[in-house]
C-alpha positions as CSV (number, residue, x, y, z in Angstrom):
1,M,-182.0,65.5,8.4
2,E,-181.2,67.9,11.2
3,E,-182.0,65.3,13.9
4,N,-179.8,62.7,12.1
5,F,-177.0,65.2,11.9
6,I,-177.1,65.7,15.7
7,I,-177.3,62.0,16.4
8,E,-174.4,61.2,14.1
9,N,-172.1,63.7,15.6
10,M,-173.0,63.5,19.3
11,S,-170.7,60.6,20.1
12,R,-167.7,62.6,18.9
13,L,-168.6,65.6,21.1
14,C,-169.3,63.4,24.1
15,S,-166.2,61.2,23.8
16,D,-164.3,63.1,26.6
17,V,-167.3,64.5,28.5
18,A,-168.1,61.6,30.9
19,K,-165.2,62.5,33.1
20,E,-166.5,66.0,33.6
21,Y,-169.7,64.5,35.1
22,S,-167.9,62.2,37.5
23,I,-167.5,63.1,41.1
24,D,-165.0,61.5,43.5
25,P,-167.0,59.6,46.2
26,A,-164.9,61.3,48.8
27,Y,-166.9,64.4,48.3
28,Y,-170.0,62.6,49.7
29,R,-168.4,61.6,53.0
30,G,-169.3,63.4,56.2
31,E,-172.3,63.8,58.3
32,S,-173.3,67.1,56.8
33,M,-173.8,65.7,53.4
34,K,-177.5,64.7,52.9
35,R,-177.3,62.8,49.7
36,G,-180.8,62.2,48.2
37,L,-182.0,64.4,51.0
38,R,-181.5,61.5,53.4
39,N,-179.9,61.4,56.8
40,S,-177.1,58.8,57.4
41,D,-179.7,56.4,59.0
42,G,-181.9,56.5,55.9
43,T,-184.5,58.9,57.3
44,G,-185.6,61.9,55.3
45,V,-184.3,65.4,56.0
46,L,-187.0,67.4,57.6
47,A,-188.0,70.2,55.2
48,G,-191.2,71.4,56.8
49,V,-194.4,70.6,58.7
50,S,-197.6,69.1,57.2
51,K,-201.1,68.3,58.4
52,I,-202.1,66.3,55.3
53,G,-200.7,62.8,55.5
54,S,-198.5,60.8,57.8
55,V,-196.4,57.8,56.9
56,Q,-195.2,55.8,59.9
57,G,-192.9,52.8,59.5
58,Y,-190.9,52.8,62.7
59,V,-190.7,54.4,66.2
60,V,-187.7,56.3,67.6
61,E,-186.5,55.3,71.1
62,D,-183.4,56.8,72.7
63,G,-182.4,58.1,69.3
64,Q,-182.7,54.6,67.7
65,R,-185.1,53.6,64.9
66,I,-187.2,50.6,66.1
67,P,-189.0,48.8,63.3
68,A,-192.8,48.7,63.5
69,P,-195.9,47.8,61.4
70,G,-196.5,50.5,58.8
71,R,-199.4,52.9,59.2
72,L,-200.7,55.6,56.8
73,Y,-202.9,58.4,57.9
74,Y,-205.0,60.9,55.9
75,R,-205.6,64.0,58.0
76,G,-205.1,61.9,61.1
77,I,-207.4,59.0,60.0
78,N,-206.0,55.6,59.4
79,V,-206.4,54.8,55.7
80,V,-207.2,51.2,56.5
81,D,-210.2,52.3,58.5
82,I,-211.4,54.4,55.5
83,V,-211.0,51.6,53.0
84,E,-212.6,48.9,55.2
85,A,-215.6,51.1,56.0
86,H,-216.3,51.6,52.3
87,Q,-215.7,48.0,51.4
88,A,-218.1,46.9,54.2
89,A,-220.7,49.4,53.1
90,G,-220.2,48.6,49.4
91,T,-219.7,52.3,48.6
92,F,-217.1,54.2,46.6
93,G,-214.6,56.1,48.7
94,Y,-212.2,57.9,46.6
95,E,-214.3,61.1,46.3
96,E,-214.6,61.2,50.1
97,V,-210.9,60.8,50.4
98,S,-210.4,63.7,48.0
99,Y,-212.6,65.9,50.1
100,L,-210.8,64.9,53.2
101,L,-207.4,65.7,51.8
102,L,-208.4,69.0,50.3
103,F,-210.6,70.4,53.0
104,G,-209.0,68.7,56.1
105,T,-212.2,67.1,57.5
106,L,-214.7,64.4,56.6
107,P,-217.6,66.0,54.7
108,T,-221.2,66.4,55.9
109,E,-223.7,64.8,53.6
110,K,-224.7,68.2,52.3
111,N,-221.1,69.3,51.6
112,F,-220.3,66.0,50.0
113,R,-223.2,66.2,47.6
114,L,-222.0,69.7,46.7
115,F,-218.4,68.4,46.2
116,Q,-219.6,65.6,44.0
117,D,-221.6,68.0,41.9
118,M,-218.5,70.2,41.5
119,L,-216.4,67.2,40.4
120,S,-219.1,66.3,37.9
121,S,-219.2,69.8,36.5
122,A,-215.4,69.7,36.1
123,R,-215.5,66.6,33.9
124,H,-215.3,68.4,30.6
125,F,-212.7,70.3,28.6
126,P,-212.5,73.8,27.2
127,R,-213.7,74.0,23.5
128,G,-211.2,72.4,21.1
129,F,-208.9,71.0,23.9
130,V,-209.3,67.3,23.0
131,E,-208.8,67.9,19.3
132,D,-205.9,70.3,19.6
133,M,-204.0,68.9,22.6
134,I,-204.7,65.2,22.4
135,I,-205.9,64.0,19.0
136,K,-203.6,66.2,16.9
137,S,-200.5,65.6,19.1
138,P,-200.4,61.8,19.8
139,C,-197.8,60.7,22.3
140,R,-196.3,57.3,23.0
141,N,-196.0,57.9,26.7
142,I,-199.3,58.9,28.5
143,M,-197.5,60.4,31.5
144,N,-195.7,62.9,29.3
145,N,-198.9,63.7,27.5
146,L,-200.6,64.2,30.9
147,S,-197.9,66.6,32.0
148,R,-198.2,68.6,28.8
149,C,-202.0,68.7,28.9
150,I,-202.0,70.0,32.5
151,L,-199.6,72.8,31.5
152,A,-201.9,73.6,28.5
153,L,-204.9,74.1,30.9
154,Y,-203.2,77.2,32.2
155,T,-204.0,78.9,28.9
156,F,-207.7,78.3,29.3
157,D,-207.8,79.5,33.0
158,K,-209.0,83.2,33.4
159,T,-207.1,83.5,36.7
160,P,-204.3,81.0,36.5
161,D,-201.8,82.8,38.7
162,D,-204.2,83.7,41.5
163,T,-203.0,82.0,44.7
164,S,-206.0,82.7,46.9
165,L,-207.4,79.7,48.8
166,E,-210.6,79.7,46.9
167,N,-209.0,79.9,43.4
168,M,-206.4,77.1,44.2
169,M,-209.3,75.0,45.5
170,R,-211.3,75.6,42.3
171,Q,-208.2,74.7,40.2
172,S,-207.7,71.5,42.3
173,I,-211.3,70.3,41.9
174,E,-211.1,70.9,38.1
175,L,-207.9,68.9,37.9
176,I,-209.2,66.0,39.9
177,G,-212.2,65.9,37.6
178,R,-210.2,66.3,34.3
179,L,-207.2,64.0,34.9
180,P,-209.1,60.7,34.2
181,L,-210.4,62.2,31.0
182,I,-207.0,63.3,29.8
183,V,-205.6,59.8,30.5
184,A,-208.5,57.9,28.9
185,N,-208.5,60.1,25.8
186,S,-204.6,60.0,25.5
187,Y,-204.8,56.2,25.8
188,A,-207.4,55.9,23.0
189,V,-205.4,58.2,20.8
190,K,-202.2,56.3,21.4
191,R,-203.9,53.0,20.5
192,H,-205.2,54.6,17.3
193,Y,-202.1,56.2,16.0
194,F,-199.4,53.8,17.3
195,G,-201.5,50.6,17.5
196,G,-203.7,50.8,14.5
197,K,-206.9,50.5,16.6
198,S,-210.2,52.3,15.9
199,L,-210.4,55.7,17.7
200,V,-213.2,55.4,20.2
201,L,-213.8,58.2,22.8
202,H,-216.4,58.0,25.5
203,N,-217.8,60.9,27.5
204,P,-218.1,60.5,31.3
205,R,-221.4,60.2,33.0
206,E,-222.3,62.6,35.8
207,D,-224.0,60.0,38.0
208,L,-221.0,57.7,38.1
209,S,-218.0,57.6,40.5
210,L,-214.4,58.3,39.2
211,S,-213.6,54.6,39.1
212,E,-216.8,53.7,37.2
213,N,-216.3,56.5,34.7
214,F,-212.6,55.5,34.1
215,L,-213.4,51.9,33.3
216,R,-216.3,53.0,31.1
217,M,-214.1,55.4,29.2
218,I,-211.2,53.1,28.5
219,R,-213.3,50.1,27.3
220,E,-214.7,50.2,23.8
221,D,-218.0,48.6,24.9
222,K,-218.1,50.8,28.1
223,S,-218.8,47.7,30.2
224,Y,-217.5,46.9,33.7
225,T,-218.8,45.0,36.8
226,P,-219.5,46.6,40.2
227,E,-216.7,44.4,41.6
228,E,-214.2,45.8,39.2
229,A,-215.2,49.4,39.9
230,K,-215.0,48.8,43.7
231,L,-211.5,47.3,43.3
232,L,-210.3,50.2,41.2
233,D,-211.8,52.6,43.8
234,L,-209.8,50.7,46.5
235,M,-206.6,51.3,44.5
236,L,-207.3,55.0,44.1
237,M,-207.9,55.4,47.9
238,L,-204.7,53.7,48.7
239,H,-202.7,55.8,46.3
240,A,-204.2,59.2,47.0
241,E,-201.6,60.5,49.5
242,H,-198.3,59.5,51.0
243,G,-197.0,62.4,53.0
244,G,-195.0,65.4,51.8
245,G,-191.6,63.6,51.7
246,N,-192.3,61.4,48.7
247,N,-190.5,62.7,45.6
248,S,-193.5,63.9,43.6
249,A,-195.2,65.7,46.5
250,F,-191.9,67.3,47.4
251,V,-191.4,68.4,43.8
252,C,-194.9,69.9,43.9
253,R,-194.1,71.8,47.1
254,A,-190.7,72.9,45.8
255,V,-192.3,74.4,42.7
256,S,-195.1,75.9,44.7
257,S,-192.6,77.5,47.1
258,T,-191.3,79.7,44.2
259,G,-194.8,81.3,43.8
260,S,-195.4,79.5,40.5
261,D,-198.9,78.5,39.4
262,T,-201.0,75.4,40.1
263,Y,-200.6,73.9,36.6
264,S,-196.8,74.1,36.7
265,A,-196.6,72.6,40.2
266,I,-198.9,69.6,39.3
267,S,-197.3,69.0,35.9
268,S,-193.9,68.8,37.7
269,A,-195.3,66.3,40.1
270,V,-196.5,64.1,37.2
271,S,-193.1,64.2,35.6
272,S,-191.6,63.1,38.9
273,L,-194.1,60.3,39.3
274,K,-193.2,58.9,35.9
275,G,-189.7,57.8,37.1
276,P,-189.2,54.0,37.5
277,L,-187.9,54.6,41.1
278,H,-191.2,56.3,42.0
279,G,-194.6,55.8,40.4
280,G,-193.2,54.0,37.3
281,A,-192.1,51.2,39.6
282,N,-195.5,49.4,39.2
283,A,-194.8,48.9,35.5
284,K,-191.3,47.7,36.3
285,V,-192.7,45.1,38.8
286,V,-195.1,43.8,36.1
287,E,-192.2,43.4,33.7
288,M,-190.0,41.7,36.3
289,L,-192.7,39.2,37.3
290,R,-193.6,38.5,33.6
291,L,-190.0,37.7,32.8
292,A,-189.8,35.5,36.0
293,M,-192.9,33.5,35.1
294,E,-191.8,33.1,31.5
295,S,-188.5,31.6,32.8
296,L,-189.9,29.6,35.7
297,G,-193.6,28.9,34.9
298,T,-196.2,29.7,37.6
299,S,-195.4,26.8,39.9
300,P,-191.6,26.6,40.2
301,T,-189.8,24.7,42.9
302,D,-188.4,26.8,45.8
303,G,-184.9,26.0,44.6
304,D,-185.6,27.3,41.0
305,M,-187.2,30.5,42.3
306,R,-184.3,31.2,44.7
307,D,-181.9,30.6,41.9
308,Y,-183.7,33.1,39.7
309,I,-183.9,35.7,42.4
310,S,-180.2,35.2,43.0
311,R,-179.6,35.9,39.3
312,I,-181.6,39.1,39.5
313,L,-179.5,40.3,42.4
314,R,-176.3,39.4,40.4
315,K,-177.6,41.5,37.5
316,E,-178.0,38.3,35.3
317,A,-181.8,38.3,35.0
318,G,-184.7,40.7,34.9
319,D,-183.7,44.1,33.6
320,R,-180.1,43.5,34.7
321,S,-180.2,46.4,37.1
322,G,-179.8,44.2,40.2
323,M,-183.0,45.7,41.6
324,I,-186.0,43.7,42.8
325,Y,-188.9,46.1,42.2
326,G,-191.7,46.2,44.7
327,I,-189.5,45.2,47.6
328,G,-188.3,47.7,50.2
329,H,-189.4,51.2,51.1
330,A,-187.7,54.4,52.4
331,V,-190.0,54.6,55.5
332,Y,-191.8,51.3,56.0
333,T,-189.9,48.5,57.7
334,E,-192.1,45.6,58.9
335,S,-195.0,46.2,56.5
336,D,-196.5,48.7,54.0
337,P,-200.2,49.0,54.9
338,R,-201.1,49.6,51.3
339,S,-199.4,46.4,50.2
340,V,-201.1,44.5,53.0
341,M,-204.5,45.7,51.9
342,L,-203.9,45.1,48.2
343,K,-202.6,41.6,48.9
344,K,-205.8,40.8,50.9
345,Y,-208.2,41.9,48.2
346,A,-206.0,40.7,45.3
347,R,-206.1,37.2,46.9
348,S,-209.9,37.2,46.9
349,M,-210.2,38.4,43.3
350,A,-207.4,36.0,42.1
351,E,-209.3,33.0,43.5
352,A,-212.6,34.2,42.0
353,S,-211.1,34.9,38.6
354,G,-209.0,31.7,38.3
355,R,-205.7,33.4,38.8
356,G,-204.8,31.6,42.0
357,E,-201.5,30.2,40.6
358,Q,-200.4,33.7,39.5
359,F,-201.2,35.2,43.0
360,S,-199.4,32.3,44.7
361,F,-196.3,32.9,42.5
362,V,-196.2,36.6,43.5
363,S,-196.7,35.8,47.2
364,R,-193.8,33.3,47.1
365,F,-191.7,35.7,45.1
366,E,-192.3,38.3,47.8
367,D,-191.3,36.1,50.7
368,M,-188.2,34.8,49.1
369,S,-187.1,38.2,47.8
370,I,-187.3,39.8,51.2
371,E,-185.3,37.0,52.7
372,M,-182.6,36.9,50.0
373,L,-182.3,40.7,49.6
374,T,-181.8,41.0,53.4
375,E,-179.1,38.4,53.3
376,F,-177.5,39.8,50.0
377,K,-177.2,43.3,51.3
378,K,-176.6,42.3,54.9
379,L,-179.5,44.5,56.1
380,E,-180.1,45.0,59.8
381,T,-183.5,46.7,59.5
382,P,-186.4,44.6,58.2
383,I,-187.7,45.3,54.7
384,C,-191.2,44.6,53.3
385,S,-193.0,44.6,50.0
386,N,-194.3,48.0,48.9
387,V,-197.6,49.0,47.2
388,D,-196.1,48.4,43.7
389,L,-195.7,44.7,44.1
390,Y,-199.4,43.9,44.1
391,S,-200.8,47.0,42.3
392,G,-199.7,45.7,38.9
393,L,-201.3,42.3,39.6
394,V,-204.6,44.0,40.6
395,Y,-204.5,46.1,37.4
396,S,-203.9,43.1,35.3
397,M,-206.8,41.3,36.9
398,L,-208.9,44.3,36.0
399,S,-207.7,44.0,32.4
400,I,-206.2,47.5,32.5
401,P,-203.3,47.9,30.0
402,Q,-199.8,48.4,31.4
403,D,-199.7,51.9,29.7
404,L,-202.2,53.0,32.3
405,Y,-200.6,51.8,35.5
406,T,-198.6,54.9,36.3
407,P,-201.2,57.3,34.9
408,L,-203.7,55.7,37.3
409,F,-201.3,56.4,40.1
410,A,-201.3,60.1,39.0
411,I,-205.1,60.1,38.8
412,A,-205.2,59.0,42.5
413,R,-202.4,61.1,43.8
414,I,-203.7,64.4,42.3
415,S,-205.8,64.9,45.4
416,G,-202.7,64.7,47.7
417,W,-200.6,66.9,45.4
418,C,-203.2,69.6,45.3
419,A,-203.5,69.5,49.1
420,H,-199.7,69.8,49.5
421,R,-199.6,72.7,47.0
422,I,-202.2,74.6,48.9
423,E,-200.5,73.9,52.2
424,E,-197.1,75.1,50.9
425,V,-198.5,78.3,49.5
426,M,-200.5,79.0,52.6
427,T,-197.9,78.1,55.2
428,G,-194.4,77.8,53.5
429,K,-193.7,81.4,52.8
430,R,-190.1,80.6,51.8
431,I,-188.5,79.3,48.6
432,M,-186.9,75.9,48.9
433,R,-183.2,76.1,48.1
434,P,-180.9,73.2,49.1
435,A,-177.2,73.5,48.6
436,Y,-174.6,71.4,46.7
437,R,-171.0,71.1,47.7
438,S,-168.8,72.3,44.8
439,A,-166.3,69.8,43.4
440,L,-164.7,72.3,41.1
441,H,-161.1,73.4,40.9
442,N,-160.4,76.9,39.6
443,V,-158.8,76.9,36.1
444,P,-157.8,79.8,33.9
445,Y,-159.7,80.6,30.7
446,V,-157.8,79.6,27.6
447,P,-158.4,81.5,24.3
448,M,-159.7,79.4,21.4
449,N,-156.5,79.5,19.4
450,E,-154.4,78.2,22.4
451,R,-156.6,75.1,23.2
């Protein structure tokens, strides 16, 4: 009753409020205004220095940005080299990437075995955690539940506020190990309470990789193929880190700069990633492509596809936002290396699984969208597809439910977030505090009986 009372009366209270939240665009003019923490040329405002990841999408010559093929480095190592080395060897690479990001160097065989043992020992919850935090509190959105569960782990930590290097590293390893379990269990509980499915929970196995365990936990029969696990491992490697300037890593660092605890910082990063302009974009891509294929079929003519993309840009199709999800990036210009890698392996799997038409549709949609968006917005700098365009296709080929797309992004990115938190605590030493220009005009206080 109380909730209905609030809903019924909110429109009356808000009828004249919208104007109080509007700001004259003139306030945003001027070189000193860094709206969205972006410079006038679209580059990010420098907020610090990092040795964790590097995102390179252009070169600067004589003060001008020159487009270039995109490159992504983890601790100075090209991520493409890491991925291709593990693909060639037939080995799982995410755990090695986690070690590299956290500790700064590639592990020796001895240290890597120790790290794997530590991750395996972290794959459990405190007594009663699953029952009290997940089963008894089902949530329709797994990202929100993930954020809540991470915060709850603070309660079970004997030294949650200790910011020594060793303690933060211990917390990081435990979170890397536990996030897949939180997501898998949250998904099972959601299916049960909101989908009417049987509640089936599987425990992880110590001898399996993260990707193998995750597929095993989300499937009722616990089955998966080596090819499926390797492809998921590829996805995790490519999503593990993307520099300190992406929104979720920056949020993690901003919270860490206040002296707050690991669980608060990582929970905040998860909340950031949920947004459809960040990690949630992969689900928006899948929805966009689904609507397009429902309207056009999987083998439309070039003219029909161009007409449909034109209607998206005019806010007449898709989600009516005018946005083409999966196209364009804040840093990359000529190419996103993650998208290039995913497209390469998605093509092979699509052909092997009989989804060649679906892959061809996405590839054509990509090429035409880049061309038409460039013309529509009169862009002078090249744009490319980003990682989200093909990640949803890969997840769908793995029969992973859409509810898990963004949570899987979080499972991968936790390694990068933890590294950025540790680096901020160890090197930042100053609270982040940007400024906002005031758009207020001083007005006198008017007593209630005179309003």
